[in-house]
N, C-alpha and C positions, 0 to 999 in steps of 0.2 A: 440459593444460587443454583441454576441448572446449567450444565455444560455438556457438550458432546466431546468425545475424544476417540482417538485411534490408539490401539495398543502399541506400546513402544517396541521397537525392534532395534537391532544393532545398526540399522541403516537409516531409520526414520524416527525422529523424536516424537514423543506424545504431543498431540495437538489439541488445544482447547479453543473453543469458539465463543466469542462474546460480541455484544453490540458496542461496548465502550471498554477500552483498555486504559486504565489509570496507572501512570508510572510514579511510584513514590507514596509511602505511607507516613509522610510528615504532615505538617500543619495544612498544606495545600491539598494533598491527596485525600486525607480524612475528611476535610471540609467539602471537597468536591464530591466525594462519595455520598455524604449526607444529602447534599442538595440534589444530586442525581436521583437518589432513592426517593426523595420527597416530591420532586417535580416531574420526574420521568420514571414512574414506578414500573413501567413495562420493559425498561431496558435491562438487559443482562450485562453485568459488568464485573471486572476483576481489578484488584489493586495489586500491583507487582512491586515488591520491595526487596532490596538487596540485603538489608540487615535482618537480624533474627527477631526483631520486634518493631513496633511503630515508634514514631517520634522524630525521625530525622535528626536535625541539629541537637535536639534535647536528649537524644539517645547517644549520639556519637561523641559529643563533647563532654568530657568528664573532669576537666581541670577544676581546681579549688574555687568555690564561690560561684560557679556557673549560674547565671541568672539572665533574665530578659533585660534588654535595654529599651524596650517599649512597654508601655503600661498594658496590663492584661485586659482592661476594659475595651481597648481597641485591638489589641493583639489576639484576644480571645474571639471566638466566633460570635457573630451577631445573634445566633439562635440559642446560645447557651450562656446564661449569666455567669459572670465571674464574681466571686463572693469574698475573696481574700485580698491581701495587700496588692497594690498596683504593680509593683515590681516583684516578679515571682522567681523562685528557684527552678532549675530544670526538673527536679523531682515533683514540684507542684504542677508544672505544665504537663508533664507526662501523666500525672494522675487525672488532670482535667481532660486530656485527650482520651485517656482510657475510658473515662465515663461516657464520652461521646460515642466511642466504639461500642461499649456495652449497652447503653441505652437505646441504640439504634440497630443493634444486631449486625454490625459491620464486619466483625472479625471473620465471619464465614466467607467473606469476599476477598480476604487478604491472602496472598501467597508470599510468605516470607522466604528469605534465603534464596532468592532468584536474582541473578545478575544478568542483565540484558546485554548481549553483545552486538546485536544489529537490529535495525528497524527498516523494513522495506515496504514501499507502497506499490501495489499493482493496479494500474488503471483497468486492465482486463478483468481482474477479479473484484475490483472496487473495494479493496480492503488493505489493512496493515498486517504485516507479519512480524512478530517480535521473536527472535531466537534467544533463548535464555539458558543459563546453566544453574542448576541447584548447587549452592555452595556447600550444603551439608551432605549431599550424596554424589555429586558429580553428574547427575542425570541431566540430559539435554531435554528442554521443554520448549514447545512452540505455542505462542498465543496468536490467534487470528482475530481481528476485530474491525468493525466498520469505522470507528472513530477513535483517535488517539489523543489522550489528555495528559500532557507532560506536566507533572507536579513534582519534579525531582529536585527543585531548588536551583541554585545558580553557582554553587562552588563545589570543588572536588573534596569529598569527605575523606578520601584516603591519604591526602597529604596537604599540609599547609604551605604557605609561601615563606621561604627563608632565603634571603639574599646570600650570595656566595662571597663572604668576607675573607680577606687574606688571613692565613694562619689558623683557620678553624681546626685543622687537623692537629695542630700543636697543643691545643687547649687540653689540660689534663682533667678538667672537671666534666660535668654533664651539660649537653646542649639539648634543650627540650622545646618542642613546639606545642602550644596549648591544644592544638587539634588532635595530637597523638600523645596525650598525657600518659606516662607510665603509671600503672596501678601501684607499683612498689617504690615510687620516688620518695625518699626520706629527705626533707629539707629542714629538719629541726636544727636550729642554731647555726644554719649555713648562711654564708654570704651569697646573696642572690642578686643578679642583674636581670631585670626584665626590659628587653629592647622593644620599644613601641609605646604609644600613648593613647591608643584608642580604647574602645569599650572593653576589650578583652583584658588589656593591661590594667585598666581602672577597676576591673572586677577581681583579677588575680591578686593584686598587691594588698588590699585590705584583708583578703581572705588568708593570705600566707603570712602576713606580717606578725601575728601573735606568736607563731611557732619559729619563724626564721630568726637568725641572728640579726641581720639587717637586710633590707631589700631596697634596691635602687632602680628607679624608672629612668632608663636612658632613652632619650628621644632626640631624633634629628630635628624635629620641629614640633611645636606645641599643638594641642587639641583644645577645642572649646569644651568646657564642662558645665553642665547645669546641675544645680543641687536642689534638693527638696526632701520633705518627709516622705517615707514610704507608706503613705496613707492618702486617702482621698476624703477631704473634709465633707464634700457634698454627699458622697456615698454614706459616710458615717452618720450624717444628719438624717438622711432619708431612712436609714435603718432604725434610728432612734424613733422615727415616726411610724415605724412598722409598715413602710411601703413595700409592696411586692418586689422580690428580687429582679424579676424580668423588667419591671418599670425602672428600677434603680439602674440596671445595666444599660438600658437605652438612654436614659437621661444623662448619666455620667459619660457615656460614649459621646453623646452630642456636645456636652460641655467641653470635654477634652479636645475634640476635633475643632470646635470653635476657637479654643485657646491656641491650639497649634497653628491654625490658619492665621491668627493674629500675629503670632511670633514669626511665621514664615514671611508674611507680608512686611513686617518690620525689618527682617533681614535684608530685604531689597530696598525698602524706602528709607530706613534710618538705621543702617548697620552699626554706626558708632554708638547710638543709644543702646542698642541691644548688647553690644560688646560690654558696655559699662554695667549693664544689669547682670551679665554673666560673671563679670569680675567681682561684683558684690558678693556673689555666692562663694567665691574662693576666699575672699577676705573675711567672710563670716566665721570661717574656721581657722584661718591662718593669721588673722589680725588685720585691723583697719590700715595699718602702715605697711602691710606686706606688698612688695613690689611684684606685680604680676609678670613683668618682663624679667628674664626671657622665657620663663617656664610655662606660662599660661596665657600668652598673648600671640595667637597665630597671625600670620601675615595676610591670610585670606579673610573675607567677610564671613560672619556666622552663617551656617547651614550650607556653605559651599561643599562642605563635607559634613558627615553626620555628627551631631552634638551628643557627646556621651553623658548620660544621666548618672549622677552619683547619689544614690539614696542615702538620706541621713548623713551626707557628707563623709562617708566612711573612708574614702581615699585621703581626704584632707585631714581627717582625724588621725590617721596613721602617720602622716607627715608631721603633724603638730606634736604627736607623742614621741617623735624621734625614731620610730620603728622603720620608717621609710623616708626616702629623699628623692629628689629629682635632679637629673643632670641633663642639660641641653647641649649636645655636642654630636660629633660624628665619629664613627669608628675608623681608626687607621688600620689596626690589625688586632687579631686575637693573639694573646701570648700564652705561655704555659699556665699562667696563674690568673688570667683575666683578660682585660681589654686595654689596649693603648688607644687613646683618643687623638683626634687631629689637633686639638688644642695643646697637646703635650701631656695632659693629665692621664692617669691610669685608674682603672677600677679593678680591684681584686674580686674574684668570684669563685665560688665552689660550683654554682649552677648558673647557667645562662638560659633564660627563657626567651625565645624569639616570638614575641607577640606581634609579628610583622605582617599579618594578614593572611589571605587565602588565595588560591588559584581559581579563577573563574572557570566554570564547567559549562560548556555550550551543549545544551540538550543531553546532559548527563554523560558526555564522552561516549555516546553510543554512535556506531557507524550507521548513518542514515543514507538511504538511497530511494530514488523515485524512478520507477520503471527501469531498474538496473543501473541508473546513473548516480554516482555519488552526489549527495546534496552539499552544495556550497551555501551554508546558512548565511554567510556575510553578503551574498549577492541578492538576498531577498529584502523585501520592504515590509515592515510591520503594519498589520491592519489592527487598529485600536490596541496596539501593544500586546496582542495575544495570538493572532493568526498571522500567516506570512505568505506573500505572493508565491504562487507556484507550488505550494505544499497543500495537498488535499486533506481534508478531514482531520486536521490537527489543531489543537490549541495548546499554548504554553502559558503557565502561570508565572508571571514576573510581577512581584509586588512593589511596594513603595520603599524608597530609600529614607525619606524624611518621616513618613508616617508608618504605621504598623503594616507589615506584609499582608496580614490576614484581611485587612480592609479590602484590598484589591482581589485577593483570592476569593472572597465571598461574592464580589460583583462579577468576576469572570465566570464563576460557577453559574450564576443566574443567566449570564449571556449564553454560555454553552448550552444550558438546558433549553433556553428559548430557541436557540439555533437548531437543536435536535428536534424540537417540536415542530418548528417551521419546515424543516426538511421532510418530516413525516406528512405534514399537511400538503406539501407540494409534490409528494411522491418522489422526492429527490434522494439519491443514494450518495452523492458526492457534492461537496462544497469546497471551492478553491478561491481564495482572494486573488484578484487580478487588477492591475492598474487600468483605469478607464482611458479612453482616447484623450479626455480632457486633462489627464494626469501625465501625459507623455513628456511634457516639458518641465515637470515638477523637479525642483531642487531636492537632492538627497542629502541628508544630514546624518551624523552619528546617532546611534541608538539612544544615547543620552548626551545632551549638550554639555560639553566640558565647562562652559561658563556658568552652568547651572549647578552641576554636581560632578566632582572629579576625584573621588578616592583612588588610591593607587591600584587596587585590584581591578577596578574598572578600566582605568587608563592603560594598564598593561595588556589588556585583552580586548579593547574596544574594536580592534580590526577584525576580530572573529565574530562580532555580533551583527545582527541585521541592521539595515538602515531605517531611518524614519523619513517621512516626507515633510513638506512645508505647509501642509494643509490637512484638514480632516478628510477622511478618517485615518490618515497615515501618520498622524502625530503620536508620539509617545510622551505625553506631557508630564507624567509623574505627579499629577495634580488630582487629589481625591475629589475636590469640589467640582471639577468639570467632569471627571469620570462618572461620578455617581448619577449624574443626569444623562450624560451622553451614551454610556453603555446601556443604560436601562431603556433609552428611547431610540437606540440605533436602528436605522432603517435597513432591514436586511435585503431590500429590493432596490437599493440605490445604484446598482450596477457594479459595485466593488466586489461582490460575491457571485461567482459563477456556479449555478446549480445544474446538476446533471441527473 
């Protein structure tokens, strides 16, 4: 990496110049850097990361049992085969990402311990300026680049979402959010209540159950769970046949994507049949006569919120063994010794874990401005779910809710690289999405259709997000099968992108 710089003074921060600024060294940023290096080798780039290492979620989340809730054949990059169990621990995912960095000499491009305070676009200079502070030294640093690639994710790493329940200040035990798990928390033989029923709760409970006295999952409403072996029979068979790992990776990815598409289609066309299939997985571990109501029968159709995968049924095995239990109720108040529920029941607790979700982070909570004017992100319209009207030279990676995040990160990387190549061919320095005259009367819709997908973290912050339109290329479909064709074939000269 080559960069020019000015000597730092008390009045002016050191300034480094690049063609592309990548924000975030998580799964999206590392993948984007790989594709940029492969497809646009002449571009000088930097990856700017707040933490002291790579990994994003897999670095900052340290709660017991932390693992993927997507299979690594599709959550892993398309360019690097995954060779272990489909559901992986954070440690395994970090090792995999570290190999990508080492094998492609990406570490020299990463600036760790840099927190970005502001991002400003200058039409006069035709560039972005990011002002950052080094968290390890306090030094102010400025990055200037032609194109900004936001790969910072979509939630606030510094704090999770915890509702403000009455009486929390009276509770004499510990209240912990999984996102900020204390390194020294001793839960041996303790009575634990985990509030929530999503993938985090389903991961925590079987991991904590062996050491805990007892652990209760307290949920306001149920979640759909899918069970299965933490193995892939097709991959195992292909390995027995000594098929090359790169072939196995691609074949298994395609099979998983095909099966996921079938299940998603079933969730719309025959949701009752899909519900019964999911309930079979619960009864497999809790008994054929187990009544799934009220604990495992959500009111909404499957896949309107994410389905949590339970590898080898570990959550249900903990319940069957008596180490864990489920209560479906609402909190009336915290007490000194636990929780009083609206039903009149009480739960004693030494530790309460609030697995209640996270706070959406819009563009990394960075202060954005365009030519000195603060950016109102919610007033923009998304172009192919990755660029936004009125924002020059910027792409944001926002992956899939139902499928693996990385599937879309890979495709957006291809699109960004093709766009940068096109700009070079056209001699253009700036590209900005703009509504065409024919789009003037277009209906504007929420970033994600609540009838399609409506988890709490998204609904709490949907007003902060961009809009989508009612036609291509302004739709944000969250559909891998349409994206894989349309992003690759997108006409960059259809009038939606203004080049200067």
